[in-house]
N, C-alpha and C positions, 0 to 999 in steps of 0.2 A: 504494500500500500504506500503510495507516494504522499508527500507532505500535505497536499491540500485535502486528500481524503482522510488522512490521519487527524488533521485539524477539525474536519467536519465531525468525525466520530467523537473525538475527545472534547472539543470546545463546545459543541452543541449540547452535550450532556451536562456540561458545567455552566451552561448559560452564556457561553462565550461567543466568539465571532468566527464561524466556520469558514467564511470565504475571504477572510482578511488577506491571507497570502495571495490568493488569486487576484484580488483587486490591486494589490501592490505590484504584482508582476505585470498586470495590464497597464498600469501607469508607466512602468519602466519601458515596456515595449512601445507604447504610444510615443513616448519622448524619443526613443531610439529611431522609430520609423519616421517621426517628424523631421529629424535631422537629415535623414536620407532624402526625403521628399523635398525639403527646403533647398538642399544642394542641387537636386536634379531639376528643380523648377526652371533654372536659367540655362540648362544644357539642352542640346539637341535630343530629340525623342523619336523612338520608333512607335508609330501610331497605327493601330488596327481598329476595325469596327466589329461590333457584336450584332445586336438585334436590329440596328438601324444605322444610318450614316451619322446620326447624332449621338450614338451610344459607343463611346470610345474606350480604348484600353491601351496602355503603354507598357513597356518593359518594367517600369517602376512599379506599376500596379502588381505585376506578377512577383517581382523581387520582394517587395514589402510583405505581401500576403504570405509567400513561402517562408520568409524570415519569422514572422509572427507565429505561424502555425508550427514550424519546426521547433521553436523554443517551447511553446506550450505543450506540444506532444511529448517532448523530453521530460518536462516537469510533471505533467498530468496525463499519463498515457491512457487512462480510462475515459477521458473526456471526449466529447464529440465536437464537431466543428461545422459551421455554416459560414461560407465565405464567398464573396462576390465572384472572384475569378474562377474559383474551383467549381462553383455552380454553373458558370458560363461554359466551363469545359466539360460539363456532363455529370458532376456530382449531384446526388439527390439532396434536395433542400427540405429536410424533414425535422421538425422540432419534436423531440421525445422528452421523457422525464429525466433523462441523464443530464449531468452538468454539460452545458453546451455553450461554446464561444461563438458569437455572431459578429463577423468581421467585415468591415469595409476598409481595404488598405489605403485607397486614395479616393476620398469623396470629393467630387468636383473635378473629375478627370478632364472634362472639356476646358474648365478654367486652367487646370494644370498644363494642358497642351498649349494653350494660348499665353501662358505665363501670367495669367490673371490670378492674383495672390489669395483668393478665397478658396483654400484647399485644406482638407482635414483627414485625419485617420480616426476611425471609429471602432471601438471594441466593446461589445455588449456581452453579458453573461446571464444565462438562465438556468434554473434548476426546477424540475417538476413543472416545466413550461411557465414558470414565474420568473420575471426579470429581476435579477438580484442587484446588478450594478452596471454602470456604463461609464466609459472613459472616451472622451473626444478631445483631440489635440488640434488646435488651429496652428498649422505648421509655420506660417509666416509671421503671425502676430504673437506666437509662443504663448497662447492662452490654453491652459489645461482645464477642461470641464470634467467634473466627476460627480457621480451621484450613486449613493448606496441606499438600498431599500431600508427605510426607517431611520436613516442617518443624515439626511439632508443632501443638498447639492451645492457645489462650489465651483468657482473659477479662480484658479491660482490661490486657493485657500480662502477666498472671499465668498461668504454665503450668498447664494442666488435666491431671488424672489421674483416671481412673475408679476406682471402688471395687473392690478385690480381696479384701475381707474376707469377702464372701459368695460363694456359688456354688461352693464347694469340692464336688466331685462324684466319685462312683465310676462308672467305666464298667464295666457288667456285660455280659460277653459271653455270649450264649446260643446254644448250638449246637442246631439243630433237625434231627432225623433225618427225612429225607423218604423217600417210597416208592421214589424213584429211587436210593436208597442214596447220597444226597449229603448233605453237611453245609452248612447255611446259617448264616452268622454274622450275628447282629444285635446292635446296641448299644443298651442301655437306660441312660439317664442318671438317676442318683439323686442329687439335690442337696439340701443342707441350706439351705433358704431361710428359716430361722427368724429370721434377722436382716436379711432383705431387705425393702426398701421398693420396691414395684413400681408403675410408672406406666402409665396407659393413657388412651385417649379413646374416647368412645361411637361416633363416626361419624355420618353424616347419616341413615341408615335407622333408623326407629323402629317398624317393624311388629312385631307380637307375636312372630313367629318369631325375628327378629333380636335383640330385647330378651332373649328367653329364652336365646339363645346367649351374648350379652354378659354377662348376669348369671351364667350358668352357668360361664363362664370365670373370673370373679372368685371364685365359690364354690370352684372347684377349687384355686385358688392359696391361698385362705384356709384351706381344709382341709389344704393342704400346709404350713400353719403360717407363711405369710408374715407379716412384721411388720405390713404394711398394703398396701392398694392405693389409689392416689390418681388423681383426674381433675382437671386444672387448667385445661382449656379451650384449651390451646395445644400442639399436637404439637411444634413446633420448640423451645419453651422447656422442655417436659418432657424432650426429648432432650438439651438443654443441661444440665439438672440431672443427667442421667445422666453426661454427659461430665465434669462438675465433681466427681463422687463423692457428690453429695447424694442420689442414688437409685441403685438397683442394677440395675434392668432396666426395659424399656419394651416394650410390644407394642400393636399396633393393626391393625384391619381398617377400611378405608374412608378412609384418608388418601391423599394424592396425592404425585406425584414432587416437587412444589414444597414439600411439608411435610418431606421427608426428605433432599433432595439436599445442602443445605448442612450439615445436622446430621450426616449420615453421615460426611463428611470430618472434622468436629470430633470425633466420637466415636472414629473409628478412630485419629486422631492423638493422642487422649488415652489410647490403649491399649485401647479397647473393641472389641466385636464387633457387627457389624450383619449380620443374615441374613434370609432369607425365613422365613415362619411354618411352612413345610414342613421347615425345618432345612437347606435348601439355600442356595446363594449368593443374595444380595440381588438382586431384580429390581426396578429402580427404577420400572417401569411397572405393577407388580402390585397396587398399592393395599393393601399389607400389609407388616408389618415386625416383627422382634424385634431389640432392641438390649440389650446387657448388658455388665457389666464383664468377664465371662469367657465364653468359648465354652461352657463346661459349663453355666453358668446359662442362657444363651440356648437351648441344646439341651434342657434340662429343661423350660423354658416351652413350647417347640415341641411336646414330647410331651404336655403337660398340656392345652393349649387346643384348642378346636374351631374349625374354620374358619367365618368369616362371609363369604359370597361377595359380591364387588363387581366390577363391570365394570372391566377394565384401563383405564389412562389412554390407551394408544395404540389403543384400540378406539372412542374417541369420534369 
């Protein structure tokens, strides 16, 4: 039995911290990977495409992912792994009850290719399908975002807190009289988003129907008087901006479990809400998400936007 499993068995029984070593290793690896990415940012790159012309991968993506997984496998051989480039190469993307590392070696690869400095490495960790911690490192600004379940979220040791100033909402209960003489109660969320900055990402699909839905969703939020809608090219860092209170909400269709696993822990520990775009609980494999400082804000956005359909991660 390796150190992390031993700590789980011993420390858990003693009321300790079973995943402390795993979290510490994740931080060390994120910082190490960040140094590699930061150096490679200004160098020439070998660029390939995956699912679309906008879905890019470089030799740095592969190198960083192999580095992270090789170190983790040596330290924790019984653990499982879900990682972006391994999945693209054909590995199954299945979340089990086993301790599982969920890794995005270079989030914002298109930014990275163009030397646009919004680039991060993301490492999430789940046990029994429950997210335990997340580590995200902004490689160029050297900001380390961390979150541990029940222990708070931090950026370079400064505690994070989501914005609570926007998303105050009224829950309007509507009673509908049916032919069967029954009353059905529905809830409509009416939020004031006039001071809200909302983040999103485009996703890899660029066909006319998808673009129409994407632009239509932005139009709906702007018509609802949102302060602004921003696209920064990195799902994980956009979600970290939400966790830090710099933005008020985030939504996306077409992201993956490795884009949101680590960030979900960080946002929740910063006091935020992460849900499915249907308004239900987050499904990590669904390739869609809404996150916000308040549940009311998240539910309002769920009402406003139209679904863009993507295949689930666990169907690949």
